[in-house]
C-alpha positions as CSV (number, residue, x, y, z in Angstrom):
1,X,112.2,69.5,151.0
2,X,113.6,66.3,152.0
3,X,116.4,66.7,149.5
4,X,117.7,69.5,151.7
5,X,117.5,66.9,154.3
6,X,119.8,64.9,152.7
7,X,122.2,67.8,152.5
8,X,122.3,68.6,155.8
9,X,122.6,65.1,157.4
10,X,125.9,64.8,154.9
11,X,127.3,68.3,156.3
12,X,126.6,66.6,159.8
13,X,128.6,63.5,158.9
14,X,131.5,65.8,156.9
15,X,132.0,68.0,160.2
16,X,131.5,65.0,162.7
17,X,134.3,64.2,161.2
18,X,136.1,66.4,161.1
19,X,135.9,67.1,164.6
20,X,137.4,63.7,165.3
21,X,140.6,64.8,163.1
22,X,140.8,68.2,165.1
23,X,140.5,66.7,168.3
24,X,142.9,63.7,167.7
25,X,145.8,66.8,166.6
26,X,144.8,68.2,170.1
27,X,145.4,65.3,172.2
28,X,148.8,64.8,169.8
29,X,149.9,68.6,170.7
30,X,153.3,67.3,172.6
31,X,153.7,63.5,170.9
32,X,157.0,63.4,169.7
33,X,157.1,62.9,165.7
34,X,153.8,63.4,165.2
35,X,152.6,64.6,162.3
36,X,149.1,66.8,162.1
37,X,145.8,65.1,159.8
38,X,143.9,68.1,157.2
39,X,140.8,67.1,156.3
40,X,139.8,67.2,152.8
41,X,136.7,68.2,151.6
42,X,134.9,68.2,148.3
43,X,131.4,68.4,146.3
44,X,129.5,65.8,146.0
45,X,127.7,65.9,142.8
46,X,124.4,64.4,141.4
47,X,124.1,61.1,140.1
48,X,122.7,62.8,136.8
49,X,126.2,64.8,136.6
50,X,128.1,61.6,137.1
51,X,127.3,59.4,135.2
52,X,123.8,61.1,132.9
53,X,123.7,58.0,130.2
54,X,122.8,55.7,133.2
55,X,119.7,57.8,134.4
56,X,116.2,57.0,133.4
57,X,114.9,60.7,134.5
58,X,116.0,64.0,134.9
59,X,115.1,67.2,136.2
60,X,117.0,70.4,134.9
61,X,116.2,72.1,138.4
62,X,117.5,69.1,140.4
63,X,120.1,68.3,138.2
64,X,122.0,71.8,138.5
65,X,122.2,71.7,142.4
66,X,125.4,70.2,144.6
67,X,125.3,67.3,146.2
68,X,126.7,68.4,149.0
69,X,130.0,68.0,151.1
70,X,132.4,64.8,151.5
71,X,135.3,64.2,152.5
72,X,138.7,63.3,150.4
73,X,141.2,60.4,151.8
74,X,142.2,62.4,154.9
75,X,146.2,64.3,154.0
76,X,148.9,63.9,156.6
77,X,151.2,67.1,156.7
78,X,154.6,65.4,157.0
79,X,156.6,69.1,157.0
80,X,159.7,68.6,159.7
81,X,158.7,69.7,163.2
82,X,160.6,72.1,165.4
83,X,163.3,70.3,167.8
84,X,163.2,70.3,171.6
85,X,166.6,69.5,173.1
86,X,166.4,66.9,175.8
87,X,170.0,66.2,176.2
88,X,169.5,62.4,176.8
89,X,172.1,59.9,174.7
90,X,169.5,58.1,173.9
91,X,166.6,60.8,172.1
92,X,167.8,61.8,168.5
93,X,165.8,63.7,166.0
94,X,166.3,63.2,162.3
95,X,167.2,66.8,160.6
96,X,165.7,66.1,156.8
97,X,163.8,63.9,155.3
98,X,163.3,60.4,156.1
99,X,162.3,57.8,158.8
100,X,163.6,55.1,161.4
101,X,162.6,52.0,160.3
102,X,160.9,49.7,163.5
103,X,160.5,46.4,164.0
104,X,156.7,45.1,164.7
105,X,156.6,41.7,164.7
106,X,157.0,40.5,161.7
107,X,156.4,43.8,159.8
108,X,158.4,47.3,159.2
109,X,157.4,50.0,160.4
110,X,158.4,53.7,160.3
111,X,158.7,56.6,162.5
112,X,160.4,60.0,163.3
113,X,159.8,59.6,166.5
114,X,163.3,59.6,167.8
115,X,163.2,58.6,171.5
116,X,164.7,55.5,172.4
117,X,165.1,53.0,175.3
118,X,166.4,49.4,176.3
119,X,164.5,46.8,177.1
120,X,165.7,43.8,179.2
121,X,167.4,41.9,176.6
122,X,169.0,45.1,176.1
123,X,167.7,45.5,172.6
124,X,166.7,49.4,171.2
125,X,163.5,50.2,171.4
126,X,160.9,53.3,171.3
127,X,160.0,54.5,174.5
128,X,156.8,54.8,173.4
129,X,154.6,51.7,172.6
130,X,156.0,50.1,175.9
131,X,158.5,48.4,173.9
132,X,156.4,47.0,171.0
133,X,158.5,48.5,168.4
134,X,162.8,47.8,168.2
135,X,165.0,50.0,166.1
136,X,166.4,48.3,163.1
137,X,169.8,49.2,161.8
138,X,171.0,49.9,158.5
139,X,170.3,46.5,157.4
140,X,166.8,45.9,159.1
141,X,168.1,43.9,161.9
142,X,167.4,44.7,165.4
143,X,170.0,46.9,167.3
144,X,171.4,45.2,170.3
145,X,173.5,47.2,172.8
146,X,176.1,45.2,175.0
147,X,176.4,45.7,179.0
148,X,176.3,48.9,180.5
149,X,180.2,48.2,182.1
150,X,180.8,48.9,178.1
151,X,180.5,52.3,178.6
152,X,177.8,54.9,177.7
153,X,175.7,55.1,174.5
154,X,176.3,57.3,171.8
155,X,174.8,58.4,168.6
156,X,176.2,60.5,165.8
157,X,175.2,62.8,163.1
158,X,175.4,59.6,161.0
159,X,173.2,57.7,163.0
160,X,176.2,55.6,164.1
161,X,175.8,54.1,167.7
162,X,178.9,53.4,169.7
163,X,179.3,52.2,173.3
164,X,182.4,53.2,175.2
165,X,185.0,53.0,172.0
166,X,183.4,50.1,169.9
167,X,181.1,50.6,167.2
168,X,177.6,48.8,167.5
169,X,175.1,49.7,164.1
170,X,174.0,52.6,162.6
171,X,170.4,53.5,162.3
172,X,168.3,52.4,159.5
173,X,166.6,55.5,157.9
174,X,164.5,55.1,155.0
175,X,162.6,57.6,152.8
176,X,159.8,57.4,150.5
177,X,159.3,59.5,147.2
178,X,155.5,59.2,147.8
179,X,154.0,59.9,151.6
180,X,150.6,59.3,151.2
181,X,151.5,55.6,151.0
182,X,152.0,56.0,154.5
183,X,149.4,55.4,157.0
184,X,149.4,56.0,160.8
185,X,149.1,53.1,162.8
186,X,149.6,54.6,166.1
187,X,152.4,56.3,168.3
188,X,153.2,58.4,165.5
189,X,154.3,54.8,163.8
190,X,153.7,54.9,159.7
191,X,152.9,51.7,158.1
192,X,154.3,51.8,154.1
193,X,150.7,50.5,151.9
194,X,152.4,51.5,148.6
195,X,154.7,49.1,146.4
196,X,157.5,51.5,147.1
197,X,160.2,49.9,149.5
198,X,162.4,53.2,150.2
199,X,165.3,54.2,149.9
200,X,168.1,54.6,152.3
201,X,168.2,58.7,153.8
202,X,171.3,60.7,154.1
203,X,169.4,63.1,156.5
204,X,171.6,64.4,159.9
205,X,171.1,62.7,163.1
206,X,170.6,65.2,165.5
207,X,171.7,63.2,169.8
208,X,169.8,65.0,172.3
209,X,167.3,66.2,170.5
210,X,163.7,64.7,169.8
211,X,161.4,66.5,166.6
212,X,157.7,68.2,168.2
213,X,154.7,67.5,166.8
214,X,153.8,69.4,163.9
215,X,150.6,70.7,165.1
216,X,149.9,74.3,165.8
217,X,147.9,75.1,168.9
218,X,146.2,78.0,167.9
219,X,145.0,76.3,164.4
220,X,143.9,73.5,166.0
221,X,142.0,75.2,168.7
222,X,140.2,77.5,165.9
223,X,139.2,74.5,163.6
224,X,137.5,73.1,166.1
225,X,135.1,76.1,167.1
226,X,134.7,76.5,162.9
227,X,133.9,72.7,163.2
228,X,131.5,73.1,165.9
229,X,129.9,75.9,164.7
230,X,129.1,74.5,161.6
231,X,128.2,71.3,162.9
232,X,125.4,73.4,164.6
233,X,124.3,75.2,161.8
234,X,123.3,71.6,160.2
235,X,121.7,70.7,163.1
236,X,119.6,73.5,162.7
237,X,118.9,73.7,159.4
238,X,117.2,69.6,160.1
239,X,115.4,71.2,162.3
240,X,113.8,73.9,160.5
241,X,113.4,71.7,157.2
242,X,111.8,69.3,159.8
243,X,109.5,71.9,161.2
244,X,108.3,73.0,157.6
245,X,108.0,69.4,156.5
246,X,105.4,69.1,159.4
247,X,103.3,72.0,158.3
248,X,103.4,71.0,155.1
249,X,101.8,67.9,156.0
250,X,99.2,69.1,158.2
251,X,98.3,72.7,156.5
252,X,98.7,72.7,152.7
253,X,95.5,71.2,151.4
254,X,93.2,71.9,154.1
255,X,89.9,72.9,153.1
256,X,89.3,76.4,154.5
């Protein structure tokens, strides 16, 4: 009976994690460049099935039962989101594969969020993150623009940044073979945790557009409802099993 309690408790943990992921996706419906996360669930095998040779005891019935459910590493959906026209000269979107390279302190991060702005030092930064992330050029250096008197800033389809008639820099766009080595560090920004350094990407840059979040609101809401019901069912199963155990303790073996 306690075996069932453990299975239901595991179900609560799994669905709590799924709910957290779904809630985060919903909260980022309007976050530019955001990639939705998917919770992958797998069956937890009983210990005797994983490594039977190390088990001092065995039970034919229990060894054939499931060990419940558990979560696998989170999968991030890296497909391209739709485009939204903003008309701002420093809003850009990547049409194809790749990520903008940005500097975070001494580290290089990557993002699909192309909402750029200027900090007081006239450095190009991400509008999100309070100017924390400096946008890098194709050589990996921060991009600094000149005085406003030089003219309007424009970003071409190849990522070339011009101010008036002067070419200032070219945006650094990097792509990776294995996107699962990219880990979120907030604000639609990713950290590369793999050994792969990435290669220059040749995707087209669309000026005056941003890439929308890949979260589908209908799917996200449906998932939250389904997860909520699954959590509730596991909680009810724990209550029922606890009541059954209580009755077994108080009634079984009672002398009539």
